[in-house]
VMD Tcl script that builds the backbone (N, CA, C; Angstrom):
set m [mol new atoms 168]
animate dup $m
set s [atomselect $m all]
$s set {name element resname resid chain x y z} {
  {N N MET 1 A -33.578 -18.666 7.597}
  {CA C MET 1 A -33.434 -18.018 6.716}
  {C C MET 1 A -32.974 -16.390 7.219}
  {N N ALA 2 A -32.946 -16.370 8.119}
  {CA C ALA 2 A -32.761 -14.640 8.279}
  {C C ALA 2 A -31.244 -14.435 7.926}
  {N N LEU 3 A -30.343 -15.864 8.397}
  {CA C LEU 3 A -29.041 -15.860 8.791}
  {C C LEU 3 A -28.586 -15.686 7.403}
  {N N ASP 4 A -28.799 -16.381 6.298}
  {CA C ASP 4 A -28.426 -16.526 5.178}
  {C C ASP 4 A -28.676 -15.160 4.607}
  {N N THR 5 A -29.537 -14.242 4.842}
  {CA C THR 5 A -29.492 -12.704 4.404}
  {C C THR 5 A -28.803 -12.211 5.049}
  {N N LEU 6 A -28.215 -12.214 6.573}
  {CA C LEU 6 A -27.697 -11.498 6.710}
  {C C LEU 6 A -25.920 -11.481 6.654}
  {N N LEU 7 A -25.594 -13.034 6.267}
  {CA C LEU 7 A -24.233 -13.396 5.970}
  {C C LEU 7 A -24.594 -12.710 4.175}
  {N N ASP 8 A -24.986 -12.894 3.469}
  {CA C ASP 8 A -24.882 -12.117 2.062}
  {C C ASP 8 A -24.895 -10.687 2.257}
  {N N ARG 9 A -25.321 -10.165 2.913}
  {CA C ARG 9 A -25.238 -8.828 3.134}
  {C C ARG 9 A -23.852 -8.185 4.056}
  {N N ALA 10 A -23.796 -9.331 4.526}
  {CA C ALA 10 A -22.357 -8.710 4.943}
  {C C ALA 10 A -20.942 -9.047 4.265}
  {N N SER 11 A -21.584 -10.386 3.306}
  {CA C SER 11 A -20.524 -10.153 2.059}
  {C C SER 11 A -20.401 -8.999 1.391}
  {N N SER 12 A -21.579 -8.356 0.962}
  {CA C SER 12 A -21.364 -7.500 0.036}
  {C C SER 12 A -20.803 -5.859 0.624}
  {N N VAL 13 A -21.157 -5.922 2.225}
  {CA C VAL 13 A -20.529 -4.809 2.960}
  {C C VAL 13 A -18.758 -5.005 2.628}
  {N N MET 14 A -18.269 -6.269 2.814}
  {CA C MET 14 A -17.147 -6.431 3.074}
  {C C MET 14 A -16.838 -6.156 1.434}
  {N N THR 15 A -16.874 -6.737 0.744}
  {CA C THR 15 A -16.773 -6.567 -0.616}
  {C C THR 15 A -16.322 -4.988 -1.041}
  {N N VAL 16 A -17.390 -4.489 -0.511}
  {CA C VAL 16 A -17.797 -2.503 -0.799}
  {C C VAL 16 A -16.277 -2.134 -0.089}
  {N N ILE 17 A -15.956 -2.320 1.100}
  {CA C ILE 17 A -14.834 -2.243 2.202}
  {C C ILE 17 A -13.474 -2.576 1.760}
  {N N SER 18 A -13.646 -3.600 1.157}
  {CA C SER 18 A -12.183 -3.985 0.550}
  {C C SER 18 A -11.796 -3.063 -0.538}
  {N N PHE 19 A -12.643 -2.789 -1.469}
  {CA C PHE 19 A -12.949 -2.336 -2.949}
  {C C PHE 19 A -12.204 -0.654 -2.925}
  {N N ILE 20 A -12.885 -0.167 -1.194}
  {CA C ILE 20 A -12.709 1.202 -1.081}
  {C C ILE 20 A -10.928 1.221 -0.427}
  {N N THR 21 A -10.867 0.406 0.410}
  {CA C THR 21 A -9.373 0.312 1.055}
  {C C THR 21 A -8.533 -0.150 -0.335}
  {N N PHE 22 A -8.571 -1.001 -1.373}
  {CA C PHE 22 A -7.681 -0.588 -2.146}
  {C C PHE 22 A -7.521 0.202 -3.129}
  {N N ALA 23 A -8.906 1.092 -3.439}
  {CA C ALA 23 A -8.773 2.434 -3.835}
  {C C ALA 23 A -8.212 3.066 -3.215}
  {N N GLY 24 A -7.793 3.254 -2.170}
  {CA C GLY 24 A -7.472 3.956 -1.033}
  {C C GLY 24 A -5.604 3.597 -1.504}
  {N N ILE 25 A -5.463 2.701 -1.270}
  {CA C ILE 25 A -3.730 2.405 -1.303}
  {C C ILE 25 A -3.424 2.956 -2.551}
  {N N LEU 26 A -4.336 2.821 -3.481}
  {CA C LEU 26 A -3.893 3.009 -5.117}
  {C C LEU 26 A -3.635 4.747 -5.029}
  {N N TRP 27 A -4.716 5.418 -4.608}
  {CA C TRP 27 A -4.140 6.883 -4.437}
  {C C TRP 27 A -3.297 7.022 -3.675}
  {N N TRP 28 A -2.844 6.722 -2.889}
  {CA C TRP 28 A -1.643 6.954 -2.141}
  {C C TRP 28 A -0.369 6.503 -2.454}
  {N N SER 29 A -0.335 5.395 -3.223}
  {CA C SER 29 A 0.947 5.176 -3.977}
  {C C SER 29 A 1.242 6.216 -5.176}
  {N N LEU 30 A -0.071 6.113 -6.109}
  {CA C LEU 30 A -0.238 6.721 -7.279}
  {C C LEU 30 A 0.073 8.091 -7.392}
  {N N VAL 31 A -1.073 8.392 -7.196}
  {CA C VAL 31 A -1.696 10.007 -6.961}
  {C C VAL 31 A -0.805 11.126 -5.924}
  {N N HIS 32 A -0.416 10.421 -5.386}
  {CA C HIS 32 A 0.090 11.533 -3.651}
  {C C HIS 32 A 0.998 12.221 -4.209}
  {N N HIS 33 A 2.437 11.520 -5.532}
  {CA C HIS 33 A 3.060 12.584 -5.914}
  {C C HIS 33 A 4.078 12.812 -4.935}
  {N N LYS 34 A 4.920 11.953 -4.575}
  {CA C LYS 34 A 5.921 11.671 -3.511}
  {C C LYS 34 A 6.974 10.779 -4.601}
  {N N GLU 35 A 7.409 11.535 -5.530}
  {CA C GLU 35 A 8.417 11.170 -6.326}
  {C C GLU 35 A 9.885 10.891 -5.603}
  {N N ALA 36 A 10.049 12.465 -4.928}
  {CA C ALA 36 A 11.375 12.254 -4.133}
  {C C ALA 36 A 11.196 11.424 -3.164}
  {N N ASP 37 A 10.310 11.036 -2.889}
  {CA C ASP 37 A 10.405 10.013 -1.464}
  {C C ASP 37 A 10.926 8.820 -1.888}
  {N N PHE 38 A 10.090 8.590 -3.454}
  {CA C PHE 38 A 10.580 7.334 -3.818}
  {C C PHE 38 A 11.602 6.916 -4.207}
  {N N ALA 39 A 12.286 8.050 -4.971}
  {CA C ALA 39 A 13.846 8.211 -5.629}
  {C C ALA 39 A 15.012 7.940 -4.521}
  {N N LYS 40 A 14.223 8.446 -3.150}
  {CA C LYS 40 A 15.151 8.667 -1.992}
  {C C LYS 40 A 15.382 6.887 -1.519}
  {N N ALA 41 A 14.069 6.396 -1.677}
  {CA C ALA 41 A 13.923 5.125 -1.020}
  {C C ALA 41 A 14.493 4.389 -2.000}
  {N N ALA 42 A 14.710 4.299 -3.038}
  {CA C ALA 42 A 15.228 3.474 -4.394}
  {C C ALA 42 A 16.415 3.312 -4.266}
  {N N ASN 43 A 16.703 4.500 -3.791}
  {CA C ASN 43 A 18.714 4.804 -3.741}
  {C C ASN 43 A 19.212 4.003 -2.400}
  {N N LEU 44 A 18.501 3.423 -1.190}
  {CA C LEU 44 A 18.834 3.312 -0.063}
  {C C LEU 44 A 20.105 1.952 0.007}
  {N N PRO 45 A 19.460 1.172 -0.778}
  {CA C PRO 45 A 20.723 0.007 -0.916}
  {C C PRO 45 A 21.912 0.354 -1.712}
  {N N PHE 46 A 21.937 1.139 -2.652}
  {CA C PHE 46 A 23.164 1.944 -2.649}
  {C C PHE 46 A 23.829 2.789 -2.239}
  {N N ASP 47 A 23.210 3.477 -1.393}
  {CA C ASP 47 A 23.882 4.166 0.102}
  {C C ASP 47 A 24.641 3.103 1.288}
  {N N ASP 48 A 23.771 2.028 1.520}
  {CA C ASP 48 A 24.295 1.390 2.125}
  {C C ASP 48 A 25.935 0.573 1.546}
  {N N GLU 49 A 25.991 0.413 0.153}
  {CA C GLU 49 A 26.955 0.196 0.125}
  {C C GLU 49 A 28.362 1.095 -0.183}
  {N N ASP 50 A 28.105 2.147 -0.393}
  {CA C ASP 50 A 28.855 3.331 -0.071}
  {C C ASP 50 A 29.786 3.542 1.390}
  {N N THR 51 A 29.034 3.205 1.958}
  {CA C THR 51 A 29.314 3.590 3.325}
  {C C THR 51 A 30.150 2.083 3.925}
  {N N GLU 52 A 29.787 0.985 3.534}
  {CA C GLU 52 A 30.629 0.430 3.382}
  {C C GLU 52 A 31.834 0.139 3.306}
  {N N ALA 53 A 31.882 0.646 1.903}
  {CA C ALA 53 A 33.168 0.837 0.939}
  {C C ALA 53 A 33.907 1.820 1.784}
  {N N GLN 54 A 33.469 2.812 2.384}
  {CA C GLN 54 A 34.551 3.733 3.363}
  {C C GLN 54 A 35.093 3.159 4.481}
  {N N HIS 55 A 34.264 2.486 4.827}
  {CA C HIS 55 A 34.672 2.013 6.303}
  {C C HIS 55 A 35.864 0.619 6.461}
  {N N GLY 56 A 35.085 0.249 5.235}
  {CA C GLY 56 A 36.314 -1.441 5.179}
  {C C GLY 56 A 37.554 -0.861 4.399}
}
mol reanalyze $m
mol bondsrecalc $m
mol representation Tube
mol addrep $m
């Protein structure tokens, strides 16, 4: 019986930890306001094409 209780509590704790991790990832990606970094990263594939055209 003690093992069942332990596993139930561990499952509950892991659910809470997973939710906090998920909320942290959302906060980091959406609320952290790094539009300039996201815009720069979005243009990286196009920058590679420009350098290949100049060297080719």
